[in-house]
Every structure is written in C-alpha cells, then in structure tokens.
N, C-alpha and C positions, 0 to 999 in steps of 0.2 A: 563386888556389886551383887545385888539380889537378883533373883531370876526374873522378876517382873517389876517394872518401874513406870509409874504413870504420873503425869502432871496435868493440872487444870489451871489455866490462867484466865482470870476474869478482869477485864479492863474496860472501864466506863469513863468516857470523857464528853459525851453528849447527853444532855438531860432536857426533858420537855419543860421542867420547871425553870423559870427564869432566874430563880435565886441560886441555882447551881451551875450557872454558865461559866464562871470564872476559874474553874479548876484547870490547871495545866494538863494538856493532853497526854495521857499515858500510853497512847498507841505505839509509839516508837519504842519505848522501853519494854512493852509487852512483846513486841516482835523480836527484839534483841534477846530477851530472856527465853523465848521459845527456841531461838536458834541455838543457844549454848546448851539448853537442857536437852534438846533433841540430838545434838551432835554425838554420834557414837563414841568419839574419842574423848568426850568431856562428861556429859551427864548420862547419855544413853537412855533418856526417858521417851516414852510415847506421850506426845504433848497434844492437848486440845486447848484452843483459845476461844473464849466467849467474849464478844466485843459489843458493847452498847446494847445489852439484852434487857428485856423487861424483868420485873421482879419474879413473875411466875416462871419464865424460862430459866432464870438463874437458879431458882430453887430446884427445878427439875434436873438441870445439869449437875448441880452439886450432889443431890441425893443419888442420881445414877452413878456419879463418879465414885462414891463410897460404897455402893452396893455391889454384891456378887464378887467380892475380892477373896484372895487366898492369904494364908498366913505368910507366905513368902513375898508378898507384894509390899512395895514402898510407894506411898502416895504423897504428892506435893500439891497443895492448893495455894494459889497466889492471888490476892486481891489488890487491884490498883484502882481506887475509886474514892468517893466521899464516904466517910464514916460519920454517922449522925447519932447523937445521944438523945434518947427520948426523955420525956418529963420524969418518968420513974427511974431513970438511970440505965435503961437497957440500951445496948449498942446495936445499931442497924447499919447495913451496907446499902448504899444508894444504887438503884437501878436506873435505867433510862427513863422510866415512867414514874419515878418516886415523887410523891408530894410530901414535903416535910411535915405538914400538919397531920398527915395520915400514914405515919411510918409503919405501923403494924400491918396495914393493908397493902402498902405499895413499896416496901423495902424488904430486904432479907435480914431477919433477926440473927444476931450472933448466937442466940440460944439454939436456933435451927441448925446452924453450922456445927455448933458444939455437939448437938445430938447426933448428927451424921458421923462425926469423928468418933464418938463414943460407941456407936453401934456397928462400925465397920469390922470386918474380919481381917483386914490388912494388918500385917505385922507392925508397920510403922507409918505414922501419918505426920506430915509436917505442914504447918500453915504459916505463910508469909503475908503480913498485912502492911501494905504500902498505902496508907490512907491519910487524908486530911480530915481531922475530927472537928465537928461543930457541935454547938450546944443545942438544947431543945427549945421548941416553940411552946410557950405557955398557952393554955387553953383560953385564958381570959384576955390575952393581949398579944401583940405582935413582937414583943421584946423577947430577948433570949435569956435563958438561965444556964450559964456555963459555969461549971464547978471548977474548971481548970484542969482536972485529970479525968481521963476516960476509964482508967483501970481495966485495960483490955486483957492483960494477962490474968488478972484476978477473975474475970468473967470466964475465961477458957479453962482455968485450972479447977473449976468447981467440980466437974465430973471427970473422973479418969475413965479411959476406955474400958468397956465391959470385956473385951477380948483383945488379942493381939499383944504386941510386946512393948508398945510405947507411943508417945506423941510428943510433939514440940510445937511451940508457937514463937515466932519472932516478929516483932512489930517495929515499924520505922520510928514510931514515937508513941508515948502514952499520954500526951498532953494535947489540949486544944490548940489548933493551928490557926483558926480564924473564928469569927463570930458572925451571927446574923443580925441585921437591923430590918425589921419588917420581913418582907419576902425576898430581900436582896442581900448579897454579900456586902459587908462593909466596904466603903470606898477605899479606906486606908489599910485594908487587909492586903497581905502579900502572899498569895498561895505559892508555896515553894515548888521548884522543879523536883523531879523524882530522884533525889540524891541516893535514896536507899536502893531502888531497883538498879540504878546505874552502877552502884558499888557491887551489888550481887553479880551482875553481868561481867563487870571488869575482873572481879576476883576469880570467877570460874573460867573466863575465856583466856586470861593471861596465865593462870596458874599461880598468881601471887597469893591467893588465899590458902595455898598449901603451906601453912606456917611451920609445921614440923618437918617439912621436906621429905615425907615418906612416900610420895607418889600419888597420894589420895587427898581429896579435900573433904574433911569431915564437917559435920554440922557445927561443931565447936570452932574449927578453923575458920569457917565462913563467917560465923557470927563475930568473932574477934576482929577479922579483917574489915567487915562492914561497919562495926562499931567505931573503929579507929578512923575509917574513911569518912563516915558521916560526921563524926565529931570535928574532924579537920575542916570539913566544908561548912558546917553549921553548928557552932558550939552550943546553941540553944536546943538542939534536937538530940535526943538520947535514945537509940535503939535498945530494946529490952528483949529478954528471952525467958521462956519457961519451958521446962521439958521433964518428962518422965520416960527415960530410955534405959534399956538394958544393953550395955555394950556401946560401941562406937558406931555411929551412922555415917557411912561414906556417901556423900551426895554426888561427887563427881571425881573424875581422875584428873590429875595435874599434868599439863603439857610442858612443864618447866624443864624436864630432862630426866636423867637417870635417878635411881633410887638413892636416897640418903639414909645412912644408918648412924645413929648416935654412938660414937666409938667409946669403948672403955680403954683408957690409956694403958700402955704396957707398964709392968711394975717398975718402981723407981730404980731398983738394983739393975734391971735390964737397961734402962735408959742411961744409967751411970756407966755401964759397961760399953755402951755404944759411943760414949764420949771419951773413952780411955785412950791413952797414948800407946798402949800395947796392941799390936796387930792381932795376936792370937785371942786376946780377950774380946776385941771387937768382932772377930770372926765367930766366936762362940755366941755372942749376943745376936748376931745376924742369923745364925743357925737356929737359935731358939725362936726368933721372930718367924722364921719359916715354918716351924712347928705350930706356932700359935695361929698362923694364917689358915691352917687346915682345920681349926677347931669348929665344932658345930654351933657354938655360941657366936652369933653374928656380930654383936658389938665387940667381943674380944678379937675376932678375926679382922674386923674393920680397923681396930686400933693398931694391930700388927701391920696391916696393909699401909696405913699412913706412915708408920715409921720406916717400912721397907722402901716406900717411894722416896723418902728423904735420903736413905742410904744409896739407892740406885742413882740419885742425882748428885750427891756430894762426896761419896766415899772413893777410895782408891779402886783401881780397875778390878782386882780380884773380888773384892766384897761387893762392888757395884754390880758385877756380872751375876754373882750369887743372888743378890736381891732381885735383879731383873728377871732371872730364871724363875724365882718363886712367884713374882707378880704375874708372870706369863701363865701360871696355872689357874688364875682366877678370871681369865678373860672368857667372855661368853663363847661357848663352843657347842651350838646345837648340832645334833647329828640325827638325820641328815639336815642340810640347810636348803634343800630343794625338794618339793613334793609335787608329784604329778598324779592326779586322781584318774586320769584317762577319761573314758566316756561313762557318763552316768545318766540314767533315764530321768526325765523331768518328774518331779514329785516323789521319787523313790528315796529311800534312806541312804544317805551318803556313808561310805565307809569311813572309819576313823583311823587315821594314820598317826602312829606315835612318833614323837620327836624326843630324843634323849638329851638332857642337859648334862654335860660332862663337867668334871672337876669337883673341887671341894664345895661345901655348902655355900660359901660366899660367892662362888662362881655361878651357882644355880639359882640364887636369889635375884629375881629380876621382874620387871614389869613387861607384860606382853600386850601389844596393841595391834589388833588387826586393822589394816589400812583400808580395807574394802568391806562394805556391809554384808557381803555374801559369805564371808569367812567366819568360822566358828572355832573357838579355842576353849579347851577345858584343861585344868591342871591335873597332873597325875603324880604318882610317887617318884617316878624317874624323870619327869619333865612336863610334857604336855601332849594333848591329843588334838588333832586338827580334823575338822569335817567342814562341809560346805552346804550352803542353802541351794536346793535344787528347784526353787519356785519358778525360775525363768530359764529359757533356753539360750544357748550361745557358748562361745569360747571365752573363758574368764582367766585373767592373769592378775595376780595381786601379791602383796607382801604382808608379812607379819613382823612388826618391829619389836625388837627385844632391847630393853634398856636396863643395864646393871650398874653396879657401883663403880666399875672401872671403865667400861666401854659400851658400845652398842653393836647390835648385829641384826641381820635380816634373814627371814626364812621366805623363800620365793615359792609361790603356790600356783599350779596350773590345773584347770579342770575344764571339761567340755560337757555341757548338759544337753542331751539329745531329746527329741520328742518322746513322749511316753509310749506312743504306738507308732509302728512303721519303722522304716530304716533310718539310721542316723543321718544327720545333715551331711551333705557332700563335702563341705569345707568349713573351716572354723569361721565364726563370725565374732568380731570384736565389738561388744556393745559400747555405746556411749553412756553418759551418766543416766540418761532417761531410761535405759533398758537394764540397768544394774538391778538385780533382785533387791527388793525392799525387805527391811527387817520385819519380822512378824512378832506380835506381842509375846508369844510363848517361846520364841527361839530367836533372841536378838544377839547382835554382835556385842561382845563385852570386852572390857579391859581386864586382864587377869594378872594377879600378882603371884608369882611362884615363890613360895617361902618354904624351904626344906624343913624348917623347924616345926611347921604346922601340918606336914603331911603325915597321915597315919602310918604306923609301923607295918601294918598288914599290907603286903604287896597287892596291887591292883592290876590284874592281867587284862590289858585292853584287847578287844576283839581283833583278830588278825584276818586280813583278806588274803586271797591267793597271791596278789602282787606282793604283799608283805612277806609271805613265805618264800617266794621266788627270790626276792632281794636278799633275804636272810641266808638262803642256801648259797647264793653267789658270794656272800661275804664271809669267807673263812677266817677266823681269828688268827692273827699272826703273832709269832713269838720272837721275831727278829730283834725288835727294839729292846725288850726286856733282857734278851740274851746279851746284846751289845752293852747295855748298861751294866749288867753283872760283870762282864769281862773288864769294863773300864774300872769298876770298883776293885776287882781283884788285882789289876795292874797297879792301881794307886796304892793299895795296901802293900804290894810287893816292893814298890819304890820306897815307901816309908820304911819297911823292914831293912832294905839294902842301905838306906841312909844311916840307920842306927848301927848297922854292922860296920859301915865305913868309919863312923865316929869311934866306935869301940876299938877297931884295929888301929886307927890313927893315933888314939891316945896311947896304946901300947907301944907303937913305933916311936912316938915322941919321948916316952919314958926311957926306952932303950937308947935313944940318941943321947939323952942327958946322962945316962950311966956310963956311956963310952967316953965321955970327956972330949978332949981336943981331937982325938982320933976318930970320933964318930962322924957319920954322914946320914942325915935324916932321909935323903932320897933312897939310900940302900935299905934303911930300916923300913920305909914305907913299902918297898917292893918285897922285902923279906916277909913281912907280916900280911901281905896281900890286901892292903887298904884300897888300892886303886880299882881292883876288879869290882867290888860291890858299888863303888862310886859310879863307875861307868854303867853298870846294870841299873842303878837308881835313876840316872839321867834318861836312859833309854825307856825304861818302863813308865816313868813319870810322863814323858812326852807321849808315849803310846796310849796312856790312860786318857789324856786330853783328846787325842785324835779319835779314839774309839767312842768316847762319850759324845763328841760332836757328831759322829756318824749316827749314834743312837737317837739324839735329839732331832737330827735331820730326818731320819726314818719316821719318827713319831709325827713330825710336823707335816710331812708330805703324804703320809698314808694313815691319817688319824682315824678314818672310818674303819680300819682293819683291827683296831685295838679296843678292848673293853675299857671302861672307866678305871677299873682296878689296875689293869696292865699299864695304862697311860700314867696313872698316878705313881705306880711303883717305878716306872722308868725315869720319871722326873726326879724322884727322890734319890735313886741310885746314882744318876748322873751328877746331881748336885753334891752329894757326899763325895763322890770320886773327884770331882773338880776341887772341892774344898780341901781334900787331902793332897792331891797331886801338885797344885800350884805352890803352896808353901814348901813342900818337899823339894821341888825343882829349884826354887829360889835358894834354899839353904844348900843344896848340893852344888849349885853353880858357885856360890860363895866359898864353899869348902875347896872346890877345884881351883879357884883363883888363889886362895890362900896357899895351897900346895905349890902352885907354879911360881908364886912370888917368893915364898919362904924357903923352898928347897935349895935355891941357889945361894942363900946367905946363912944357912944354919947347918 
C-alpha cells in the first residue's frame, strides 16, 4: 500500500431537469463503495462523497481533490451519474443543475477532469465511470443525435499525465444506454441498475477479486473480476479499461485468507523417489524436500511444502514424522507475540517495538493486518516494527493478525496514552468505538506484506527504547537445545557405527561356523568374535539418540524466546538428521537380534 490514499465519490441521482429523472438512484452503491474503500482492512482510503452537487461545486471538489498531492499519493475518482454527449462529441458528467441543451455551462466536461488528472503530482490516479450515456440535443430540434459509442477511453487517453507515475480509467460501458425524445427520457428506455459499482464493492468486500490469490487486489485483478461479473449480469454491457502504469497498482487487500504462492513443483526425479518401494530411497527424497523447504526462492519452497504435506499425511510413521518436523519450521513464530508500550504521553512520538519473524524465508513471508486503527506496522529486515497512534487518551488493547502460507498467528498489543500535561490518568479507561483514535491522512493503519526476498540486504537497526534494552538484558541466549541436538546426532552416528561393526563381526562368525562343518556352533562363534556387544550398544545408543532429540525439541518449543533464529534452525536440523539415522538403525538392529535368537538354536 502507498503512504497516502484518497478517494472522491461523486453520486448524482436527483436532477432539476425533468428529462433526467429516470436514472436509477446510485446513493446506496456510493455508500457501499465508501464503506469498503475506507475500511482499513480492505482499501484504507481517505474517502470524500459528493452527493447531488451542482456543476460548479463538482468542479471545485474535483480540482481540489487533484491539487496539492505528493508523488507517493494514490487517487481514485468515481462517477455515478448521467454521462451526456454534446453535439460536437464531447462527453459531460451531469450535475444536479444540468440543463442538457446547455452542457458546457451546466455540466462537468470530461476534458476538465482529464486536465485535473494530467496536472496532478500524485503518483497514480484511477478513474471509475459508472455512467448511463445519452446522445446530444441538436440545436435546431429536440431530437437526439446518438452515434452509438461514447468513446470514453479515447477521450481520456489523449493526454498523458505531465508528472507522476501513471493513470487508469475503467468505464462501466462505452456505448449509449438510452436516448432522449424532446426533453424527456424515452418511455421504452430501461435505465439499468448499477451492476458495475455493485461488482466493484462485492469484489473488494469479499476478496473474490483477488484472482491471483496473493493477498492483494490489484487494478488488473479488479477489472477482470468486474468484467466477468458485469457480462454475466448483462451480456450487452462491456466494461473497458485504459491505463498507463509502471508496475502493479494494489487497490485493496484481500480478506480471503492467508498468502498464496504459485508453487514450482519438485523435480521429476525427486517425485519418482517419493513413490519408490524402497524405504531408504523415499527417506532420501524426504530429506531433500526438507532442504528445498529452506530455500529463499519462495515458489521452490512452496512446492516442497506441498509435497511434504502429502508425505506427513500418507507415509509410514518415521517419514511422516520427519515431514511433520520440517513443516513445523515454517509456522509463523513472531517473537515476542505480546507487546506492552506502557504509558505514552498524548501527542508524543510512540516508541517502535521490533518483532522478529523466525524460521526460513517461507515462514517469514506473511500478510500483517492491524485489527485496530490506532496500530501502526512497518516491515523490517528481520520482521516488523510496531508503534501506536497517540492522538487520543485511554487504555488501548488490540491485535495484529499474521497470515502465512501454512497458518495464522496474532500479536497482542497494549498501550496507555496519558494526558500531554499533568499526572497520568489514575486508572485505565477502555474506550468504545467512538473514542478509538482515528487514522490521520499522513499516518494511517496499513496492511503490510512481509516478503523476505524484497528486504534490502543492508541491516536496518530499529531504534531501541529503555524497555527494549531491559528485556534484551533479561533474555540471555541459551545453548541447551543445540547441545542436546548435537548429542542426539552423536548418539545416532554411534548407533550406526555399532550396527556396521555388528554386521561385520556377524559375517565373520557365520563364515567360521560354515568352516567348522557339523561340529560347529554359531552361538559359540558369535560370542567368540564379539558380535553381540556392538549390537547391544547399537540398541542403547539409538534409543538414547531419540530420547535426547525429543528433549532438544521440547526445550526449543517451550523456551523459544531464549534462542536465536540460527540456533533454533540448527537445532531442528540436527534433531531431524539424528532421527533419520537412529530410526532405521534401530529397526535393522532389532531385526538382526531377532535373526540371532531364532537362528542360533537351529544352526
């Protein structure tokens, strides 16, 4: 989202001229559009509505809307009214005092709107036209000259903006929707309801316009959604679009759910290994998927995540556990997940408290949605920074919702804003909705997408408050979990080595038994060559590796805040490798022991 977003909605359904009386009232659609555009969780626009205004007032509001803007601004202008075409082909927007024979004096010319858009300093300007278009009055008679097409987009594409980054125009239709007979609308004309504005509101409010499921509704997404919706409702009406934009323009945030990433499937050889009948081959494939899950290329990691989810659901227990452990590393893990700003003076600058998003890049990629308008969130290299609006007094409690590819999480925030002068308030006051601080045009609540691939490599050191330093001093990094994970891996390697020693000595004992002929005894040869001792050690160390690894994971899960991201990632990797070595070794060792007990009595 851009730093400053403004919308102007012009809705006219009452006209002094009797010939314009039959237009369907756009007031309800304008109110619905205002609601979704202003909603901080959807459009986050500052919205102004001009309803049934005169032509002079409309021109003043439109010019003021485009004046005094900054390059970081995004502007959206929406017309819901009559569109009238003059005798020379110029398009006009009807005002409450419009007289169709005197369009130049009593209506707003499209050339005037185009000039305001061209002269604005705003980075991006978007124009929505939800108009019924009528033909022109001839000077010599009361009949209508309707050419059939208004050519709205051609009119607005004549002049590109003198400054800024781009513009776009979307019109509900480019054709005549009705005609005039004398001073009245034709009796057989059927002014349509506002299918266009209804589709815009529905697509934004439900999030269905987020066609690529990336968590944001772009201008292209919205146009494609509205186009399909309008064509389904009225096949004779065709919305059209013209645009000159650099990059993608996000008009709103989708409330459909977590982030969707278009996955790159794992290589065919890896998928073949996953379907193999050989356990060790499938285990190798799962281990490779675990590595791909840590990749910084999000589509590659998402492809691995989808395959690991299938393994965790369908595979045998050892491999399912290995996949589940890997998937656990990409769950949202904000640290800390609770922020308390304490007491802040009204009107003062709020401290900025950092929140670290732990785990691999796929775990840190998420949508951040403040649920209260007084919360402010900015992305950083390691996660995000939270501060609060101090415009109003009181005790405030709110949440920041995090939505990732695998799950959701919440950061709870507390703050108390005290009077600017004098002692603090004696007790907390919980405000209702009417006392909640309102968003200001230059400091609004925004939806933030944390994308590690777009964060600059240069570290950004956030300012630290005294409370931050105290909390950091109290949080001494622990090494217990990595040490336990290392011990688990050492025990697993020892178990594997003991198993190979068992096999080696067992083979020697069997060869000796065969050379002894009928007088030989395999049990005596096993004892003589010492094959049982490494087998017993193998069983003990393998079981110990699993137990120690479980302790390491438990320690990491219960005291996560005591470990850095690197230590947590290393612990998970070591325990996964230890588990992957210990379980097959134990299975084979148990089978070897059973073979010895069964075979020694008969051979």
